[in-house]
N, C-alpha and C positions, 0 to 999 in steps of 0.2 A: 504494500500500500504506500509506503513512504517513497519508493522509487517509481511509483506510477505504473507498475506492471499489472496490478489488479485494482479495481475500483473500490472494493470493499472486502471485509474479512470473510464473508460468506461466498465470495466469487459468484455473485448472482448473474453476471453477464456471461452468457454461454461462450462467446468468442474468447474469453479470458481463461477458460477452464483448462485448455490444452496444456499449458505450462505446469499447472498444479498437478494434473493427472500424470504428466510425464515425470515429474519429480517423484511421485508415488511409485511409478513403475521402476524408476531407477533404484529406489529404496528396496523394492521387492527383489530386484536382480542382485543387489548386494547381499540381501538375506539368503537368496538361493545359493549364491556362491559360498557363503559361510556355512550354510547347512550342508551343502554338498561336501565341502572340505572336511567337515567334522563327521560326516557319515550318518546323518539322521534322515533315513530314507523317507519315512512317511511325512515328516515335516517338510522335506525337500519338495515332495509332490504337492503338498498343500500350498506352499509358497509359490510353486509354479502355477497352480490353479489361480491364485490371487493375481499373479502377474498377467496371465492370459486374460482373466476377467477384467482387470484394469485396462488392458489394451483395448478390449472390446468396448468398455465404457468410453475410452478416448475416441474410438471410431464413431460410436453412436452419438456422442455429444457434439461432434462436428456438424451434425445435421438436426439433432433433436435434443431438447433439454431434459434428459432423463435424470432422475434423482440419484445422485451418487451416494448420498447418505443411505437411502433405502436399498440400493443395489448392493452396497458393501455389507450392510447389516443382514440382508437376506442371504447372501452367500456365506457369511460367517455363521449365521444361525443354522444353515444347512450342514456345514462342516461340523459344528458342535453337536448337533442332533445325531448325525449318522456316524461320526467317528469317535465321539466322547461318551455321550449318555443321552438317553431318551428324555431325561429331565430338562434338557436344553430346549425342548419344544416351547418353553416359555419365551424364548428369544424371538419366536415368530410374533408373539403379542407385543413385545418391545418394539420390534420392527414396524408393526402396524401403528403403534403409538407415534413413532418417529414419522411415519408416512402421514398420519393425520396432522401432526405438528407442522410439517412442511407445507401442507395444503392450507392449514389454518393461518400460517404466517404469510401466505400468498407468495411463497417462494416457488411453488410448483402447482400445476393443475393435477386433478385426480388421475388423469390418464398417465401422467409422467411418473407418479409414485407407484401406481398399479403395475405399469409395464416393467418398471425396475424390480419390483417385488417378485412378480411371477417369473419373469425371464431369468433373473439371476438365481432364484431358488431352484428352478428347474435345471438350468445349465449346471449349477454346482452339483446337484444331485446326479446328473448324468456323468459329470466328470468324476465324481467319487466312485460311481459304479464302474467306470472305465479303469480307474487305478486300483480298485478293490481286488481285482484278480491277482495283483502282486502281493497284497497284504492280507487276503482272506478276511476282509472286514465283514 
């Protein structure tokens, strides 16, 4: 904000989101490298999924203002539910609350939060099923 690269803390202008998402992807790539070096296989694949999903968010946000908050929480909720414990189903309710808050704050339209919620929950579920053959999850 100080240097004029983004207009506000929430990065509400879609055209300014690319830089922020790119920095997130860079962080994921660094995490992947460290996880790979230290040999934590499952965590490596989860970090890889987050990187892939962040890249997809970047591509989507070039044309459509999808809710990054909801997309990220939806993916994390799915990972926690299917890889950690069924008790994390509560995270889907937390995600719904965040989605509601984003609409209520007029940061997103309902279609933007619903599309993020459904697409990234389903995508993450499919990705988990793809990698689960290696880990017998």
